[in-house]
VEXVEX-694127 format. One line per 10 residues: number of its first residue (from 1); for each residue x, y, z of C-alpha. Coordinates in nm, 3 decimals, decimal comma. Last residue first. Layout:
NUM	X Y Z; ...
//
This chain:
322	2,143 -3,055 -2,041; 1,882 -3,223 -1,964; 1,817 -3,300 -1,605; 1,521 -3,090 -1,403; 1,335 -3,111 -1,776; 1,280 -3,439 -1,715; 0,996 -3,349 -1,460; 0,810 -3,182 -1,725; 0,796 -2,807 -1,751; 0,422 -2,612 -1,731
312	0,617 -2,289 -1,590; 0,777 -2,172 -1,911; 0,432 -2,289 -2,032; 0,317 -1,965 -1,830; 0,494 -1,693 -2,046; 0,372 -1,803 -2,371; 0,071 -1,931 -2,201; -0,097 -1,629 -2,173; -0,319 -1,701 -1,887; -0,748 -1,676 -1,865
302	-0,875 -1,648 -1,513; -1,163 -1,827 -1,349; -1,260 -1,755 -0,947; -1,371 -2,090 -0,767; -1,196 -1,921 -0,451; -0,963 -2,194 -0,335; -0,975 -2,381 -0,619; -0,865 -2,123 -0,858; -1,001 -2,243 -1,210; -0,726 -2,185 -1,519
292	-0,814 -2,103 -1,895; -0,552 -2,097 -2,173; -0,515 -1,818 -2,410; -0,497 -1,942 -2,750; -0,835 -1,862 -2,882; -1,033 -2,061 -3,183; -1,129 -2,357 -3,010; -1,054 -2,320 -2,596; -0,726 -2,364 -2,499; -0,658 -2,682 -2,242
282	-0,747 -2,620 -1,910; -0,517 -2,596 -1,624; -0,671 -2,631 -1,229; -0,463 -2,452 -1,024; -0,409 -2,487 -0,615; -0,273 -2,141 -0,462; -0,086 -1,999 -0,158; -0,062 -1,682 -0,131; -0,200 -1,661 0,176; -0,075 -1,909 0,341
272	0,215 -1,737 0,433; 0,486 -2,030 0,456; 0,391 -2,120 0,080; 0,205 -2,418 -0,078; 0,212 -2,411 -0,434; -0,041 -2,671 -0,634; -0,058 -2,724 -1,035; -0,297 -2,945 -1,135; -0,306 -3,001 -1,562; -0,498 -3,042 -1,799
262	-0,826 -2,999 -1,690; -1,164 -3,189 -1,747; -1,368 -3,084 -2,054; -1,710 -3,066 -2,082; -1,759 -2,791 -1,798; -1,509 -2,637 -1,960; -1,725 -2,502 -2,216; -1,989 -2,386 -1,977; -1,727 -2,208 -1,743; -1,601 -1,982 -2,033
252	-1,967 -1,847 -2,147; -2,031 -1,802 -1,805; -1,713 -1,608 -1,706; -1,769 -1,349 -2,029; -2,101 -1,269 -1,968; -2,001 -1,171 -1,581; -1,647 -1,189 -1,504; -1,330 -1,351 -1,620; -1,017 -1,214 -1,430; -0,735 -1,145 -1,678
242	-0,362 -1,306 -1,826; -0,328 -1,383 -1,449; 0,024 -1,266 -1,330; 0,300 -1,453 -1,174; 0,606 -1,283 -1,028; 0,825 -1,492 -0,744; 0,699 -1,835 -0,863; 0,971 -1,788 -1,191; 1,211 -1,774 -0,897; 1,148 -2,165 -0,789
232	1,256 -2,278 -1,134; 1,575 -2,065 -1,178; 1,669 -2,226 -0,799; 1,603 -2,592 -0,977; 1,727 -2,517 -1,316; 2,099 -2,454 -1,122; 2,047 -2,773 -0,889; 1,988 -2,993 -1,157; 1,855 -3,274 -1,045; 2,086 -3,589 -0,939
222	1,884 -3,678 -0,635; 1,523 -3,717 -0,858; 1,241 -3,903 -0,647; 1,158 -3,607 -0,500; 1,285 -3,273 -0,699; 1,419 -3,138 -0,354; 1,514 -2,762 -0,237; 1,748 -2,687 0,003; 1,925 -2,844 0,307; 1,653 -2,871 0,567
212	1,421 -2,973 0,207; 1,168 -2,742 0,123; 1,007 -2,989 -0,130; 1,001 -3,006 -0,505; 0,674 -3,238 -0,655; 0,647 -3,364 -1,007; 0,426 -3,486 -1,298; 0,590 -3,635 -1,687; 0,663 -4,014 -1,508; 0,244 -4,007 -1,412
202	0,163 -3,807 -1,738; 0,302 -3,998 -1,998; -0,010 -4,101 -2,180; -0,092 -3,738 -2,126; -0,457 -3,603 -1,949; -0,374 -3,519 -1,595; -0,036 -3,411 -1,586; 0,004 -3,320 -1,153; 0,239 -3,063 -1,067; 0,373 -2,986 -0,717
192	0,518 -2,724 -0,532; 0,623 -2,708 -0,205; 0,740 -2,503 0,080; 0,837 -2,169 -0,121; 0,953 -1,942 0,163; 1,317 -1,950 0,069; 1,222 -1,947 -0,288; 1,021 -1,630 -0,321; 0,641 -1,684 -0,372; 0,428 -1,410 -0,566
182	0,196 -1,613 -0,735; -0,127 -1,467 -0,922; -0,070 -1,097 -0,891; -0,288 -0,944 -1,191; -0,405 -0,660 -0,960; -0,760 -0,545 -1,020; -0,849 -0,251 -1,266; -0,920 -0,409 -1,554; -1,188 -0,668 -1,292; -1,361 -0,326 -1,234
172	-1,363 -0,197 -1,567; -1,228 0,104 -1,722; -1,408 0,392 -1,759; -1,214 0,612 -1,543; -0,910 0,571 -1,715; -1,025 0,657 -2,045; -1,157 0,975 -1,942; -0,811 1,114 -1,859; -0,755 1,105 -2,196; -0,373 0,985 -2,367
162	-0,050 1,093 -2,308; 0,138 1,268 -2,024; 0,350 1,532 -1,977; 0,108 1,819 -1,921; -0,218 1,608 -1,773; -0,486 1,724 -2,048; -0,821 1,970 -1,933; -1,103 2,111 -2,206; -1,349 2,270 -1,990; -1,716 2,380 -1,936
152	-1,863 2,620 -1,767; -1,985 2,549 -1,417; -2,414 2,500 -1,292; -2,336 2,124 -1,272; -1,991 2,098 -1,138; -1,663 2,079 -1,220; -1,668 2,018 -1,590; -1,389 1,896 -1,830; -1,403 1,802 -2,165; -1,127 1,553 -2,212
142	-0,697 1,607 -2,369; -0,477 1,391 -2,528; -0,663 1,224 -2,811; -0,731 1,590 -2,949; -1,108 1,670 -3,177; -1,291 1,364 -3,042; -1,219 1,514 -2,669; -1,343 1,221 -2,386; -1,534 1,331 -2,153; -1,511 1,453 -1,772
132	-1,712 1,513 -1,529; -1,631 1,644 -1,195; -1,655 1,631 -0,804; -1,472 1,786 -0,522; -1,531 1,626 -0,167; -1,387 1,752 0,177; -1,035 1,793 0,386; -1,004 1,455 0,461; -1,054 1,370 0,117; -1,303 1,243 -0,098
122	-1,312 1,212 -0,497; -1,625 1,174 -0,712; -1,566 1,161 -1,059; -1,871 1,131 -1,303; -1,817 0,980 -1,649; -1,932 1,190 -1,949; -2,230 1,064 -2,148; -2,520 1,273 -2,015; -2,392 1,565 -1,850; -2,074 1,583 -1,997
112	-2,320 1,592 -2,329; -2,489 1,818 -2,218; -2,177 2,048 -2,124; -2,027 2,026 -2,481; -2,397 2,127 -2,671; -2,407 2,438 -2,448; -2,056 2,538 -2,460; -1,991 2,489 -2,837; -2,083 2,861 -2,978; -1,876 2,976 -2,647
102	-1,568 2,762 -2,710; -1,454 2,554 -2,460; -1,213 2,715 -2,218; -0,832 2,591 -2,227; -0,565 2,375 -2,181; -0,668 2,394 -1,834; -0,422 2,158 -1,597; -0,470 1,771 -1,441; -0,170 1,743 -1,264; -0,293 1,646 -0,898
92	-0,549 1,450 -1,039; -0,376 1,246 -1,333; -0,074 1,185 -1,112; -0,281 1,014 -0,848; -0,451 0,820 -1,142; -0,127 0,696 -1,350; 0,007 0,585 -0,974; -0,328 0,451 -0,864; -0,310 0,223 -1,191; 0,038 0,145 -1,155
82	-0,045 0,003 -0,772; -0,277 -0,199 -0,970; -0,590 -0,278 -0,713; -0,656 -0,528 -0,457; -0,978 -0,679 -0,517; -1,336 -0,634 -0,298; -1,378 -0,310 -0,128; -1,520 -0,201 -0,431; -1,166 -0,178 -0,560; -0,894 -0,177 -0,311
72	-0,596 0,002 -0,258; -0,264 -0,123 -0,064; 0,088 0,041 0,000; -0,001 0,293 0,305; -0,321 0,054 0,428; -0,646 -0,048 0,262; -0,683 0,302 0,023; -0,989 0,358 -0,167; -1,110 0,222 -0,555; -1,495 0,358 -0,605
62	-1,773 0,190 -0,833; -2,069 0,294 -0,997; -2,234 0,034 -1,221; -2,246 0,110 -1,602; -2,505 0,291 -1,832; -2,248 0,584 -1,842; -1,966 0,558 -1,619; -1,924 0,636 -1,289; -1,657 0,691 -1,097; -1,577 0,707 -0,702
52	-1,248 0,790 -0,528; -1,189 0,739 -0,133; -1,003 0,864 0,134; -0,742 1,073 -0,059; -0,522 1,205 0,207; -0,229 1,336 -0,021; -0,411 1,327 -0,373; -0,416 1,767 -0,413; -0,683 1,777 -0,725; -0,589 1,989 -1,033
42	-0,870 2,141 -1,196; -0,817 2,537 -1,113; -0,421 2,436 -0,975; -0,302 2,715 -1,281; -0,612 2,867 -1,441; -0,387 3,128 -1,595; -0,576 3,330 -1,879; -0,428 3,364 -2,255; -0,204 3,763 -2,317; 0,084 3,598 -2,516
32	0,279 3,635 -2,182; 0,048 3,433 -1,979; -0,210 3,573 -1,766; -0,344 3,617 -1,421; -0,020 3,827 -1,336; -0,179 4,058 -1,565; -0,501 4,109 -1,468; -0,380 4,131 -1,091; -0,164 4,436 -1,173; -0,420 4,585 -1,453
22	-0,719 4,550 -1,199; -0,441 4,731 -0,886; -0,375 4,979 -1,164; -0,736 5,050 -1,136; -0,762 5,085 -0,767; -0,510 5,336 -0,767; -0,665 5,521 -1,024; -1,002 5,523 -0,865; -0,884 5,659 -0,538; -0,664 5,975 -0,727
12	-0,993 6,047 -0,862; -1,162 6,025 -0,554; -0,939 6,205 -0,395; -0,960 6,505 -0,644; -1,343 6,489 -0,611; -1,322 6,544 -0,260; -1,097 6,844 -0,282; -0,753 6,823 -0,194; -0,607 7,035 0,160; -0,515 6,738 0,294
2	-0,393 6,426 0,069; -0,079 6,323 0,231
//
């Protein structure tokens, strides 16, 4: 095709082809507005994650990892809330670049990312990715982002979601924890016992519910309302703690509780013994509306929301009242 054409013409022709190809590539790499496209630049495949580690400024490194297809644990100690794992996966998979940091701010932002940002490391079966994120004070729905110490900073966001990705990885370990306290369904519950310790009417207010051959019975109450009884049992399908107390908060509450006795003892025995719990429940402390309880099996202190928990702390007479 190029036979008989001088070398100079051939070179000019090839340069023209290359220039055209570069122009097409450049256009493919831009929106119709002319802005660069960074599709997939920051996003991370979450299908085969082995571990996600994160270290905030001045904090200990924490990590979350899957134990099986349904459960994740933080620091190999506590089960993690499924909603937070879902949020993390969405954030990592959809993380997208909005724009580069302006040239005049680039150096300062990069320095702050490395000194004040959260360092995140995502380990998968294919390898490892790391990045730093830091809250963008100019836009509550985006973060500053750095893919490596040698890279340039960008502004990233998660399309369709409000909030800053940095906040997720700044959560305390206890905030990642699954808040489940009771997950016992009628049929798996063998016994529930409530003992009121301090009330003058304590002996007659406490009660025991047992699973018998013909169903559940409130002991010494043959005429208990069956609808109320099974409604009550259903409450134990989903009971959460308000929070787990750790470090200084645990120490201070533990010190204050030593001066008082438990108000109520709640025992739940499940066929699945891992779901059985005994709680020592205390009065609210001065200036605080929350209830505090100690889980006897492991000694952990938890706070409870009284508005939801008082539905469980009923008196025996409740099963007769119409």
